Structures are given as C-alpha cells and as structure tokens.
N, CA, C and O of each residue as an XYZ file, in Angstrom:
944
protein
N      81.376     43.050    118.866
C      81.204     44.212    120.103
C      80.150     43.405    120.819
O      79.300     42.807    120.159
N      80.159     43.371    121.812
C      79.427     42.896    122.621
C      78.459     44.069    123.261
O      77.958     43.755    124.341
N      78.097     45.481    122.710
C      77.066     46.523    123.181
C      77.304     47.494    122.283
O      78.423     47.525    121.770
N      76.621     48.171    122.027
C      76.456     49.449    120.570
C      78.018     50.289    121.279
O      79.032     50.232    120.584
N      78.077     50.969    122.550
C      78.720     51.783    123.441
C      80.214     50.832    122.871
O      81.194     51.570    122.979
N      80.622     49.357    122.286
C      82.274     49.547    121.832
C      81.986     49.549    121.230
O      81.170     49.932    122.068
N      81.268     49.513    119.448
C      81.230     49.833    118.654
C      81.372     50.970    117.964
O      81.959     51.097    116.890
N      80.378     52.482    119.108
C      80.851     53.280    119.134
C      82.270     54.094    119.102
O      82.765     54.970    118.392
N      82.720     53.214    120.435
C      84.520     53.430    121.093
C      85.451     53.055    119.968
O      86.595     53.502    120.059
N      85.070     52.097    118.624
C      85.694     51.937    117.964
C      86.134     52.735    116.673
O      87.178     53.068    116.113
N      84.346     52.898    116.453
C      84.248     54.038    115.217
C      85.234     55.054    115.582
O      86.210     55.557    115.027
N      84.500     55.213    116.978
C      85.510     56.639    117.078
C      87.100     56.432    117.081
O      87.478     57.133    116.142
N      88.195     55.841    117.645
C      89.397     55.620    117.282
C      89.820     55.631    115.575
O      90.827     55.878    114.911
N      88.174     55.140    115.280
C      89.117     54.607    114.010
C      89.141     55.693    112.966
O      89.717     55.754    111.879
N      88.156     56.742    113.760
C      87.927     58.018    113.110
C      89.270     59.681    113.558
O      89.672     60.731    113.057
N      89.390     59.012    114.538
C      90.506     59.691    115.241
C      92.063     59.459    114.202
O      92.515     60.507    113.741
N      92.833     58.149    113.859
C      93.449     57.691    113.412
C      93.598     58.246    112.071
O      94.641     58.683    111.584
N      92.388     58.180    111.498
C      92.529     58.551    109.806
C      92.423     60.242    110.154
O      93.224     60.808    109.409
N      91.812     61.091    110.903
C      92.290     62.149    111.005
C      93.483     62.613    111.297
O      93.927     63.668    110.843
N      94.484     61.353    112.595
C      95.879     62.113    112.423
C      96.907     61.390    111.345
O      98.138     61.421    111.365
N      96.120     60.796    110.491
C      96.714     60.222    109.101
C      97.114     61.307    108.091
O      98.109     61.538    107.404
N      95.929     61.867    108.289
C      95.438     62.927    107.150
C      96.160     64.269    107.015
O      96.594     64.935    106.075
N      96.067     64.478    109.365
C      97.004     65.565    110.079
C      98.365     65.719    108.954
O      98.450     66.659    108.164
N      99.424     64.567    109.061
C     100.334     64.272    108.966
C     101.127     64.306    107.600
O     102.305     64.587    107.377
N     100.043     63.907    106.712
C     100.156     64.155    105.070
C      99.990     65.151    105.172
O     100.961     65.907    105.198
N      99.234     65.440    105.234
C      99.255     67.352    105.145
C     100.435     68.378    105.400
O     100.760     69.396    104.789
N     100.926     67.792    106.446
C     101.893     68.905    106.667
C     103.214     67.843    106.131
O     104.190     68.355    105.584
N     103.176     67.093    106.237
C     104.209     66.512    105.200
C     104.397     66.906    104.034
O     105.572     66.955    103.668
N     103.381     67.295    103.117
C     103.019     68.453    101.749
C     103.343     69.194    102.573
O     103.770     68.341    103.351
N     103.513     70.149    103.100
C     103.612     71.232    103.085
C     105.697     71.642    103.934
O     106.491     72.549    103.682
N     105.767     70.654    104.730
C     107.232     70.352    104.388
C     107.535     69.640    103.431
O     108.746     69.420    103.405
N     106.751     68.994    102.308
C     108.517     68.505    100.742
C     107.538     70.234    100.727
O     107.513     70.624    101.894
N     106.879     71.151     99.885
C     106.667     72.187     99.965
C     107.718     73.527    100.582
O     107.921     74.273     99.625
N     108.030     73.759    101.133
C     108.637     74.069    101.969
C     110.743     73.350    101.329
O     111.728     74.077    101.204
N     110.697     72.193    101.152
C     111.912     71.813    100.974
C     112.282     71.958     99.358
O     113.401     71.969     98.845
N     111.631     72.011     99.043
C     111.564     72.404     97.465
C     111.468     73.659     97.078
O     111.619     73.700     95.857
N     111.309     74.591     97.481
C     111.829     76.025     98.157
C     112.494     75.864     98.175
O     112.723     75.392     97.061
N     113.715     75.847     98.957
C     114.912     76.308     98.976
C     115.920     75.998     98.146
O     116.914     76.675     97.879
N     115.379     74.158     97.464
C     116.205     73.923     96.305
C     116.047     74.782     95.046
O     116.770     74.823     94.051
N     114.848     75.504     95.349
C     115.023     76.588     94.228
C     113.706     75.604     92.982
O     113.487     75.946     91.820
N     112.981     74.280     93.780
C     112.274     73.683     92.120
C     111.089     74.297     92.518
O     110.406     73.549     93.218
N     110.392     75.885     92.230
C     109.602     75.748     92.912
C     108.503     75.844     92.377
O     107.686     76.502     93.021
N     108.094     75.338     91.214
C     106.866     74.326     90.492
C     106.778     73.176     91.334
O     105.668     72.704     91.582
N     107.855     72.653     91.817
C     106.869     71.326     92.402
C     106.933     72.024     94.222
O     106.475     71.300     95.106
N     107.415     73.170     94.537
C     106.993     73.338     95.395
C     104.924     74.074     95.703
O     104.002     73.825     96.480
N     105.097     74.717     94.895
C     103.313     74.755     94.098
C     103.175     73.334     94.085
O     103.489     72.897     95.192
N     102.907     72.616     93.456
C     102.564     71.490     93.275
C     102.051     70.423     94.874
O     101.157     69.595     95.050
N     103.054     70.945     95.709
C     102.956     70.589     96.898
C     102.208     71.295     97.877
O     101.538     70.727     98.739
N     102.287     72.213     97.786
C     100.901     73.712     98.327
C     100.486     72.996     98.061
O     100.630     72.012     98.787
N      99.800     72.876     97.077
C      98.060     72.472     96.466
C      97.473     71.076     96.651
O      96.253     70.918     96.704
N      98.467     69.907     96.764
C      97.950     68.127     97.698
C      97.959     69.338     99.214
O      96.912     69.655     99.778
N      98.791     69.650     99.474
C      98.023     70.004    101.148
C      97.016     70.985    100.793
O      96.043     70.755    101.510
N      96.788     71.951    100.043
C      95.666     73.005    100.231
C      93.713     71.436     99.810
O      92.501     71.588     99.965
N      94.400     70.484     99.401
C      92.990     69.556     98.517
C      93.084     68.835     99.653
O      91.938     68.393     99.735
N      93.703     68.395    100.634
C      93.837     67.904    101.864
C      92.491     68.656    102.458
O      91.306     68.330    102.529
N      93.466     70.157    102.964
C      92.787     70.508    104.128
C      90.675     71.381    103.723
O      89.986     71.887    104.608
N      90.290     71.262    102.369
C      89.795     71.792    101.718
C      88.797     70.323    102.011
O      87.742     70.347    101.378
N      88.970     69.330    102.707
C      88.408     67.546    102.644
C      88.168     67.681    104.204
O      87.084     67.246    104.591
N      88.910     68.152    105.039
C      89.095     68.250    106.126
C      88.178     69.499    107.697
O      87.991     69.505    108.914
N      87.852     70.521    106.151
C      87.543     71.701    106.688
C      88.937     72.859    107.766
O      88.573     73.471    108.770
N      90.294     72.903    107.293
C      90.560     72.645    108.383
C      91.820     74.293    107.816
O      92.925     74.395    107.283
N      90.591     75.413    108.444
C      90.344     76.989    107.251
C      92.294     77.448    107.733
O      93.111     77.662    106.838
N      92.681     77.512    109.248
C      93.730     78.154    109.389
C      95.636     77.471    108.533
O      96.791     77.844    108.327
N      94.657     76.246    108.347
C      95.983     75.277    107.492
C      95.796     75.430    106.181
O      96.689     75.049    105.424
N      94.760     75.937    105.726
C      94.400     75.985    104.374
C      95.171     78.151    103.633
O      95.895     78.526    102.711
N      94.312     78.925    104.895
C      95.356     79.998    104.828
C      96.708     80.369    104.200
O      97.216     81.218    103.468
N      97.102     78.901    105.116
C      99.423     79.008    105.510
C      99.636     78.567    103.861
O     100.380     79.083    103.027
N      98.837     77.589    103.744
C      98.936     77.133    102.161
C      99.207     78.121    101.045
O     100.102     78.385    100.242
N      97.985     78.543    101.392
C      97.815     79.822    100.366
C      99.718     80.533    100.393
O     100.668     80.611     99.614
N      99.408     80.879    101.716
C     100.410     82.223    101.595
C     101.715     81.654    101.150
O     102.435     82.368    100.452
N     102.155     80.295    101.512
C     103.555     79.699    101.021
C     102.935     79.243     99.401
O     103.933     78.924     98.756
N     102.010     79.135     98.751
C     102.658     78.880     97.445
C     102.233     80.515     96.346
O     102.260     80.422     95.119
N     101.860     81.935     97.078
C     102.132     83.078     96.095
C     103.613     83.556     97.191
O     104.348     84.469     96.815
N     103.805     83.035     98.124
C     105.379     83.692     98.355
C     106.574     82.899     97.173
O     107.673     83.250     96.742
N     105.553     81.485     96.913
C     106.614     81.029     95.564
C     106.328     81.512     94.250
O     107.151     81.412     93.340
N     105.118     82.068     94.097
C     105.436     82.736     93.113
C     105.554     84.608     93.092
O     105.409     85.325     92.101
N     105.880     85.075     94.614
C     106.396     86.243     94.932
C     108.088     85.818     93.842
O     108.436     86.395     92.812
N     108.970     84.410     94.711
C     110.200     84.932     93.849
C     110.696     84.575     92.420
O     111.792     84.797     91.906
N     109.070     83.672     91.680
C     109.361     83.842     90.546
C     109.021     84.547     90.025
O     109.131     84.475     88.801
N     108.526     85.436     90.510
C     108.462     86.985     89.856
C     106.934     87.181     89.263
O     106.643     88.139     88.546
N     106.247     86.431     89.545
C     104.897     86.527     89.263
C     103.894     87.154     89.384
O     102.826     86.743     88.930
N     104.055     88.620     90.211
C     103.598     89.228     91.342
C     101.951     89.263     90.707
O     101.013     89.515     91.464
N     101.755     89.001     89.343
C      99.859     88.816     89.830
C      98.961     87.616     90.047
O      97.763     87.450     90.275
N     100.039     86.835     89.882
C      99.857     85.655     90.709
C      99.778     85.582     92.239
O      98.685     85.392     92.771
N     100.949     85.730     93.002
C     100.928     86.634     93.769
C     100.651     87.148     94.935
O     100.834     87.103     96.152
N     100.085     87.705     93.974
C      99.035     89.630     94.362
C      97.374     88.506     95.033
O      96.730     88.310     96.064
N      97.418     88.078     93.553
C      95.484     87.217     93.760
C      96.085     86.023     94.316
O      96.868     85.592     93.470
N      96.081     85.386     95.213
C      96.907     84.185     95.900
C      96.583     84.716     97.119
O      95.693     84.429     97.919
N      97.688     85.763     97.132
C      97.887     86.334     98.607
C      96.162     87.124     98.361
O      95.287     86.366     98.779
N      95.677     88.291     97.848
C      94.241     88.533     98.531
C      93.109     87.650     98.577
O      92.033     88.031     99.038
N      93.299     86.422     98.099
C      92.264     85.435     98.446
C      93.141     84.540    100.362
O      92.556     83.655    100.988
N      94.200     85.005    100.691
C      94.057     83.892    101.665
C      94.752     85.479    102.359
O      95.753     85.447    103.074
N      94.318     86.277    102.145
C      94.256     87.787    103.796
C      92.518     87.976    103.715
O      91.879     88.769    104.406
N      91.910     86.972    102.623
C      90.380     87.254    103.483
C      90.054     85.669    103.701
O      88.923     85.195    103.800
N      91.034     85.099    103.743
C      90.341     83.813    104.775
C      90.931     83.639    106.463
O      90.541     83.012    107.448
N      92.213     84.678    106.124
C      93.361     85.059    107.790
C      91.760     85.560    108.543
O      91.076     84.863    109.293
N      91.468     86.929    108.079
C      90.003     87.712    108.225
C      89.285     86.961    108.780
O      89.233     86.920    110.010
N      88.489     86.111    107.920
C      86.827     85.445    108.349
C      88.222     84.247    109.972
O      87.532     84.034    110.969
N      89.182     83.873    110.084
C      89.818     83.185    110.844
C      89.920     83.727    112.153
O      90.034     83.105    113.209
N      89.884     84.565    112.028
C      89.885     86.595    112.196
C      91.528     85.867    113.454
O      91.479     85.638    114.662
N      92.814     85.702    112.428
C      93.943     85.278    112.555
C      94.767     86.618    112.007
O      95.107     87.001    110.887
N      94.937     87.205    113.526
C      95.675     88.453    113.506
C      97.677     87.409    113.033
O      98.493     87.472    112.113
N      97.577     86.812    114.024
C      99.350     86.360    113.041
C      98.798     86.576    111.262
O      98.983     87.497    110.466
N      98.392     85.847    111.198
C      97.411     84.926    110.182
C      98.111     86.644    108.956
O      99.039     86.541    108.154
N      97.352     87.902    109.207
C      97.710     89.242    108.486
C      97.702     89.975    108.929
O      97.182     91.091    108.953
N      98.743     89.036    109.684
C     100.635     90.510    109.471
C     101.392     89.530    108.456
O     101.656     89.912    107.316
N     101.706     88.346    108.880
C     101.969     87.750    107.463
C     101.378     87.948    106.429
O     102.125     88.667    105.766
N     100.628     87.782    105.966
C     100.231     88.091    105.065
C     100.681     89.567    104.219
O     101.275     89.650    103.144
N     100.211     90.603    105.045
C      99.868     91.989    105.084
C     101.675     91.875    104.135
O     102.055     92.109    102.988
N     102.403     91.337    105.558
C     103.916     91.528    104.713
C     104.222     91.320    103.840
O     104.989     92.079    103.248
N     103.759     90.134    103.288
C     104.027     89.155    101.736
C     103.115     89.994    100.547
O     103.161     89.721     99.347
N     102.348     90.987    101.105
C     101.242     92.254     99.676
C     101.459     93.793    100.450
O     100.688     94.731    100.251
N     102.915     93.880    101.567
C     103.276     95.081    100.699
C     104.613     94.836    100.277
O     105.148     95.825     99.778
N     105.410     93.653    100.340
C     106.816     93.191     99.048
C     106.187     92.402     98.164
O     106.741     91.302     98.151
N     105.028     92.477     97.208
C     104.194     92.217     95.958
C     104.309     93.109     95.741
O     105.174     93.189     94.869
N     103.754     94.481     96.137
C     103.208     95.682     95.577
C     104.836     96.496     95.374
O     105.303     96.694     94.252
N     105.482     96.859     96.524
C     106.726     97.058     95.982
C     107.492     96.581     95.015
O     108.065     97.471     94.388
N     107.744     95.342     94.614
C     108.224     95.166     93.729
C     107.566     95.381     91.934
O     108.132     95.354     90.841
N     105.980     95.614     92.405
C     104.641     95.958     91.369
C     105.159     97.247     90.941
O     104.569     97.713     89.967
N     106.291     98.075     91.507
C     106.223     99.521     91.778
C     104.810    100.594     92.296
O     104.565    101.794     92.429
N     104.196     99.382     92.448
C     103.033    100.276     93.507
C     103.275    100.347     94.412
O     103.314     99.241     94.950
N     103.619    101.509     95.331
C     104.091    101.982     96.561
C     102.993    102.184     97.762
O     102.824    101.746     98.901
N     102.444    102.949     97.008
C     101.244    103.951     97.807
C     100.462    102.363     99.147
O     100.274    102.187    100.351
N     100.242    101.438     97.496
C      99.957     99.911     98.143
C     100.796     98.805     99.337
O     100.216     98.115    100.175
N     101.860     98.864     99.179
C     103.313     98.298     99.717
C     102.886     99.188    101.278
O     102.523     98.780    102.381
N     103.071    100.180    100.871
C     103.037    101.133    102.625
C     101.906    101.244    102.762
O     101.853    101.823    103.847
N     100.573    101.057    102.327
C      99.289    100.099    103.038
C      99.579     99.129    104.419
O      99.503     99.090    105.648
N      99.862     98.593    103.537
C     100.000     97.226    104.264
C     101.681     96.712    104.622
O     101.989     95.675    105.210
N     102.538     97.665    104.132
C     103.166     97.836    105.248
C     102.975     98.384    106.954
O     103.242     97.794    108.001
N     102.245    100.132    106.637
C     101.684     99.558    108.067
C     100.975     99.199    108.811
O     100.907     99.502    110.002
N     100.130     98.267    108.016
C      98.106     96.827    108.603
C      99.820     96.005    109.539
O      99.712     95.444    110.629
N     100.875     96.109    108.974
C     101.667     94.976    109.780
C     102.504     94.896    110.824
O     102.845     93.941    111.522
N     102.948     96.694    110.839
C     103.293     97.280    111.527
C     102.178     97.310    112.665
O     102.746     96.833    113.647
N     101.158     97.564    112.940
C     100.080     97.816    113.823
C      99.882     96.013    114.199
O      99.977     95.779    115.404
N      99.687     95.075    113.517
C     100.081     93.740    114.095
C     101.098     92.762    114.541
O     101.147     91.543    114.709
N     102.216     94.193    114.716
C     103.097     92.956    114.663
C     103.475     92.140    116.051
O     103.912     90.989    116.027
N     103.285     92.765    117.058
C     102.802     92.913    118.413
C     102.102     90.708    118.527
O     102.208     90.002    119.530
N     101.580     90.339    117.359
C     101.073     89.326    117.587
C     101.814     87.963    116.574
O     101.056     87.036    116.287
N     102.779     87.925    116.243
C     103.851     87.704    115.873
C     104.393     86.367    116.971
O     104.837     86.541    118.106
N     104.232     85.177    116.347
C     104.798     84.245    117.359
C     105.899     83.587    117.528
O     105.907     82.904    118.552
N     106.667     83.554    117.000
C     107.955     83.337    116.377
C     108.971     84.944    116.048
O     108.591     86.013    115.571
N     110.169     84.570    116.476
C     110.885     85.796    116.578
C     111.313     86.217    115.549
O     111.426     87.435    115.405
N     111.726     85.200    114.388
C     112.041     85.314    113.067
C     110.859     86.577    111.848
O     110.874     87.427    110.957
N     109.826     85.577    112.984
C     108.839     86.723    112.179
C     108.477     87.499    112.059
O     107.961     87.987    111.054
N     108.751     88.234    113.935
C     108.467     89.516    113.905
C     110.279     90.994    113.330
O     110.261     92.213    113.163
N     111.440     89.979    113.235
C     112.008     90.629    112.429
C     111.846     90.315    110.305
O     112.469     90.609    109.285
N     111.192     89.920    110.519
C     110.528     89.868    108.753
C     109.701     91.189    108.503
O     109.472     91.599    107.364
N     109.200     91.927    109.830
C     108.328     93.530    109.180
C     109.958     94.326    108.909
O     109.982     94.753    107.754
N     111.510     94.671    109.791
C     112.747     94.482    109.905
C     112.238     95.303    108.170
O     111.735     96.342    107.743
N     112.781     94.014    107.683
C     113.530     93.640    106.680
C     112.031     93.970    105.645
O     112.564     94.441    104.641
N     111.167     93.972    105.488
C     109.681     94.349    104.398
C     109.863     96.524    104.712
O     109.691     97.523    104.013
N     110.133     96.344    105.629
C     110.491     98.048    105.777
C     111.796     98.778    105.538
O     111.708     99.996    105.377
N     113.036     98.196    105.490
C     114.113     98.717    104.872
C     114.224     98.758    103.190
O     114.790     99.553    102.439
N     113.183     97.167    102.860
C     113.371     97.455    101.607
C     113.006     98.359    100.942
O     113.317     98.998     99.937
N     112.003     98.275    101.978
C     110.676     99.724    101.486
C     111.722    101.495    100.913
O     112.014    102.376    100.104
N     111.844    100.622    102.655
C     113.063    102.433    102.054
C     114.022    102.118    100.950
O     113.848    102.959    100.068
N     115.200    101.051    100.535
C     115.867    101.566    100.063
C     115.733    101.236     98.609
O     116.706    101.400     97.873
N     114.207    100.626     97.985
C     113.336    101.303     96.817
C     112.736    102.287     96.490
O     111.985    102.352     95.517
N     113.195    103.899     97.884
C     112.582    105.058     98.059
C     113.132    105.179     97.522
O     112.819    105.472     96.368
N     114.403    105.054     97.915
C     115.807    106.056     97.324
C     116.436    106.079     99.218
O     117.585    106.517     99.290
N     115.958    105.769    100.280
C     116.014    106.465    101.421
C     116.983    104.779    102.160
O     116.478    104.159    103.096
N     118.030    104.430    101.659
C     119.070    103.815    102.133
C     119.802    103.742    103.013
O     120.268    102.837    103.705
N     119.902    105.011    102.936
C     121.336    104.983    104.035
C     120.393    105.817    105.352
O     120.686    106.528    106.313
N     119.495    105.423    104.929
C     118.496    106.579    106.685
C     118.685    105.130    107.423
O     118.688    105.202    108.652
N     118.834    103.913    106.896
C     118.712    102.838    107.237
C     119.124    102.844    108.327
O     118.826    103.121    109.489
N     120.707    102.080    107.054
C     121.894    101.438    107.844
C     121.998    101.577    109.660
O     122.571    100.859    110.480
N     121.580    102.211    109.743
C     121.817    102.279    111.347
C     120.932    101.388    112.383
O     121.115    100.907    113.501
N     119.950    101.416    111.496
C     118.641    100.007    112.253
C     119.289     99.258    111.683
O     120.022     98.969    112.629
N     119.666     98.647    110.852
C     119.895     97.332    109.991
C     121.788     97.002    111.018
O     122.063     95.823    111.245
N     122.660     97.941    111.415
C     123.652     97.730    112.240
C     123.307     97.543    113.629
O     124.032     96.906    114.393
N     121.533     98.421    114.198
C     121.530     97.471    116.017
C     120.685     95.864    115.560
O     120.573     94.833    116.224
N     120.292     96.131    114.452
C     119.789     94.534    114.442
C     120.692     92.868    114.595
O     120.668     91.687    114.939
N     121.519     94.154    113.936
C     122.689     93.132    113.726
C     123.045     92.496    114.960
O     123.143     91.305    115.255
N     123.216     93.543    115.612
C     123.462     93.365    117.665
C     122.793     92.713    118.182
O     123.281     92.061    119.105
N     121.647     92.578    117.934
C     120.612     91.622    118.772
C     120.775     89.940    118.135
O     121.399     89.518    117.162
N     119.933     89.254    119.143
C     120.319     87.793    118.973
C     118.643     87.113    119.163
O     117.670     87.760    119.552
N     118.650     85.856    118.823
C     117.241     85.371    119.121
C     116.582     85.039    117.919
O     115.797     84.092    117.880
N     116.787     85.611    117.113
C     116.788     85.021    115.503
C     117.871     84.211    114.998
O     118.984     83.842    115.374
N     116.774     84.022    113.554
C     118.098     82.379    113.324
C     118.988     83.164    111.903
O     118.833     84.308    111.476
N     119.799     82.233    111.473
C     120.461     82.088    110.800
C     120.060     82.876    109.286
O     120.769     83.659    108.655
N     118.581     82.347    108.925
C     118.396     82.836    107.544
C     117.658     84.262    108.332
O     118.194     85.045    107.548
N     117.081     84.931    109.001
C     117.326     86.072    109.304
C     118.406     87.185    108.679
O     118.418     87.981    107.740
N     119.148     86.843    109.563
C     120.454     87.588    109.432
C     121.130     87.251    108.404
O     122.166     87.908    108.508
N     121.174     86.791    107.710
C     121.687     86.883    106.140
C     121.041     87.463    105.146
O     121.365     88.005    104.089
N     119.392     87.084    106.086
C     118.207     88.970    104.693
C     119.072     90.066    105.559
O     119.136     91.150    104.980
N     119.778     90.013    106.878
C     119.693     91.195    107.096
C     120.446     91.913    106.309
O     120.191     92.831    105.530
N     121.900     91.101    106.770
C     122.718     91.315    105.271
C     122.978     91.921    104.695
O     123.894     92.741    104.640
N     121.162     91.278    103.331
C     121.142     90.591    102.253
C     120.795     92.605    102.091
O     121.119     93.390    101.201
N     119.912     92.847    103.586
C     119.673     94.598    103.177
C     120.730     95.761    103.486
O     120.918     96.826    102.898
N     121.267     95.283    104.446
C     122.571     95.670    104.196
C     123.417     96.154    103.206
O     123.827     97.314    103.201
N     123.773     95.096    102.142
C     124.277     95.626    101.038
C     123.284     96.088    100.126
O     123.853     96.877     99.372
N     121.692     95.952     99.726
C     120.997     96.712     99.066
C     121.288     98.671     99.149
O     121.278     99.665     98.423
N     121.642     98.036    101.307
C     121.401    100.012    100.819
C     122.588    100.821    101.446
O     122.648    101.786    102.209
N     123.752     99.818    100.638
C     124.714    100.507    101.089
C     125.486    100.537     99.799
O     126.682    100.825     99.757
N     124.385    100.069     98.207
C     125.101    100.060     96.651
C     125.714    101.754     96.954
O     126.820    102.133     97.338
N     124.776    102.331     96.684
C     124.990    104.639     96.181
C     125.677    104.700     97.132
O     126.383    105.705     97.057
N     125.946    103.824     98.508
C     127.205    104.864     99.047
C     128.778    103.927     98.636
O     129.843    104.349     98.185
N     128.455    102.887     98.921
C     130.088    102.283     98.596
C     129.290    100.820     98.496
O     128.513    100.174     99.199
N     130.123    100.650     96.857
C     129.859     99.413     96.001
C     130.820     97.892     97.417
O     130.296     96.973     98.046
N     132.797     98.523     97.316
C     132.989     97.923     98.323
C     132.065     97.343    100.113
O     132.022     96.128    100.306
N     131.557     98.107    100.998
C     131.089     98.287    101.526
C     129.580     97.150    100.841
O     129.600     95.959    101.152
N     128.916     97.459    100.337
C     128.026     96.355     99.409
C     128.619     94.791     99.385
O     128.591     93.706     99.965
N     129.007     95.305     98.601
C     130.115     93.727     98.396
C     130.408     93.004     99.911
O     129.805     91.942    100.066
N     130.992     93.310    100.688
C     131.494     93.069    101.790
C     129.943     92.473    102.741
O     129.827     91.695    103.688
N     129.097     93.142    102.071
C     127.518     92.773    103.562
C     127.067     90.918    102.327
O     126.973     89.714    102.565
N     126.947     91.756    101.186
C     126.496     90.552    100.522
C     127.550     89.261    100.612
O     127.005     88.172    100.434
N     128.732     89.240    100.820
C     129.603     87.790    101.052
C     129.260     87.331    102.854
O     129.401     86.248    103.422
N     128.937     88.218    103.196
C     128.454     87.814    105.034
C     126.762     87.418    104.075
O     126.636     86.262    104.478
N     125.544     87.644    103.171
C     124.859     87.073    103.297
C     125.178     85.846    102.522
O     124.865     84.751    102.990
N     125.743     85.938    101.436
C     126.190     84.693    100.900
C     126.752     83.285    101.388
O     126.554     82.161    100.928
N     127.442     83.669    102.362
C     128.588     82.886    103.425
C     127.124     81.707    103.845
O     126.830     80.540    103.584
N     126.602     82.693    104.517
C     124.892     82.182    105.328
C     124.516     81.085    105.281
O     124.578     80.030    105.912
N     123.686     81.925    103.529
C     123.077     80.331    102.445
C     123.277     80.306    102.170
O     122.581     80.661    101.218
N     124.729     79.913    101.670
C     125.533     78.803    100.889
C     125.096     77.893    101.994
O     124.112     77.193    101.751
N     125.813     77.757    103.478
C     125.784     77.404    104.702
C     124.713     76.386    104.851
O     124.780     75.160    104.937
N     123.374     77.479    104.859
C     122.283     76.741    104.121
C     121.070     76.486    103.795
O     119.892     76.545    104.145
N     121.990     76.101    102.780
C     121.909     75.980    100.943
C     120.150     75.751    100.601
O     119.290     74.877    100.499
N     120.456     77.844    100.485
C     118.807     77.906    100.007
C     118.881     78.710     98.927
O     119.113     79.919     98.951
N     118.624     77.833     97.695
C     119.191     78.285     96.383
C     118.839     79.442     95.762
O     119.342     80.088     94.842
N     117.536     79.624     96.688
C     116.041     80.903     95.782
C     117.389     82.590     96.585
O     117.662     83.516     95.821
N     117.817     82.583     97.699
C     118.350     83.797     97.888
C     119.559     83.863     97.823
O     119.971     85.022     97.799
N     120.581     82.820     97.768
C     122.085     82.670     97.039
C     121.748     83.226     95.945
O     122.076     84.402     96.105
N     121.253     83.106     94.834
C     120.572     83.381     93.881
C     120.230     85.072     93.899
O     120.464     85.912     93.030
N     119.855     85.156     94.677
C     118.691     86.580     94.760
C     120.670     87.371     94.894
O     121.138     88.065     93.992
N     121.174     87.138     95.727
C     122.858     87.799     96.481
C     123.466     87.983     95.171
O     123.919     89.060     94.784
N     123.465     86.765     94.417
C     124.500     86.865     93.740
C     123.810     87.932     91.963
O     124.624     88.676     91.417
N     122.946     87.853     91.604
C     122.127     88.404     91.277
C     121.995     90.557     91.558
O     121.478     91.440     90.874
N     122.853     90.573     93.040
C     122.620     91.751     93.160
C     123.944     92.382     92.722
O     123.979     93.376     91.997
N     124.876     91.851     93.126
C     126.252     91.775     93.344
C     126.521     91.260     91.654
O     127.736     91.158     91.489
N     125.844     90.956     90.534
C     126.103     90.941     89.225
C     125.791     92.742     88.526
O     126.595     93.363     87.831
N     124.735     93.121     88.872
C     124.456     94.490     89.205
C     124.952     94.919     89.163
O     125.205     95.426     88.071
N     126.064     95.398     90.859
C     127.471     95.697     90.847
C     128.336     95.354     89.994
O     129.417     95.716     90.460
N     128.552     94.682     88.647
C     129.651     94.377     88.620
C     130.924     93.437     89.081
O     132.133     93.574     88.892
N     130.433     92.790     89.517
C     131.244     91.917     91.162
C     130.519     90.589     91.288
O     129.402     90.075     91.240
N     131.619     90.372     91.450
C     131.649     88.641     91.640
C     130.890     88.341     93.305
O     130.837     89.327     94.040
N     130.354     87.060     93.823
C     130.779     86.706     94.936
C     130.787     85.500     95.026
O     131.178     84.961     96.062
C-alpha cells in the first residue's frame, strides 16, 4: 500500500465485509429458527435463536437481540412452558424499553398477554392487552396489527364472552390486506368463539383454519386446531 490512507481504506473495507457477513449469518439463524418452529421442531428453533443471540451480543445489536428473545419466548409459549416464556418475555420487554422501541413493546406486550391468559392470570393478561392496544398503531406490518385482535378475542373467549366477539371476527374476515396465516388464526378464533353456541359451526370454522395451515405447512397451528376439534369429539 502506498500510503496510510490506502491501508485505512483496506481495513475499513474488510471491516464492512465482516459486518455484512455477521449480519447475514445472524439473519440466517433467525430464518432457520422460524423454519424449525413451523416444522414443530421447537428445541431446534430455540437452538438457532440462541445462535443468533450470541452473534448479536458480540455486535451490540440490541434491537436484534430483543427480536431473538421474543422468538425464544414464543417457542416456549408453544411448548406450554409458560414460566420460561414469561421470564424471557420480561427480559425482552426490558430490552424493548431500553431501545425505546414502541413496535417491540407492542409485540412483546401481546405475547405477555397471551402467556398470562394461558396461566389463568387474567389481570396481568388484561394489563398487557391494554398496553398493546395503546401502541397498536406502531405496528409496521399489517399482520402484526391484526395480532392484537386475535389476542383480544382469545382473552374474551377465555373469559366466557365468546358470543360477544363473533360479529367483530366476521367483520375482520371481510377485510383484506393480511396474510393467509392471519386469516387462519381468525377462523381459529371463530371456532373457539362458537364452541358453546354450536359445535357444528365451530368445526366448520376449524376446518377452514386447518385447510389454510395445512397449505402453509405450519405444524404447531395444525396441531392446535386438531386439538380443539378433538375436545369437541370431532375429527377435522
């Protein structure tokens, strides 16, 4: 190299290449974690999220770290290990607040509401549902916006108010702009809402949800629908 400037340029180029490689590697681990989740290989999903976390700890990517923590919490939630899901989600929420990330706070609050609902801690579930509602407009993706309604409906259904949300569910089914996965979840909520009123209508909604989840090959959601149908004494 002919000068110190040339050496500096070379070092900066190599540093950028390294940063790009690290970013791609971390991103690929998150993608693998999501794939493993959809395949119901939940332990593998956590493993890949942890790989991503280790990279983010090195790079100081605090936003990315919070996202991976939320991914891990979601897996524990799916495993029904609600204590671990709660602990990881709380750590994630702390990171969200440190980052002043309203979008992250919104998503983590929804997850905590779901966790506490399953733990039968309805006061905390409602607390975080209200927090999420306050930040709903911060959702950057249409799907994430609609996740609020899904959490709210499931909370209402769990508290014996399923019939009160049916009209709202029908209204959301008439809307467009969200993914098939969200549509499947809306049908799943419809099934749960109608279980007490009409098992036949509940099964019909579950069949619609199952068809969508089967097409998307999201095994945890397929199993969730089949489980509800089995409780009603039906196969879908």
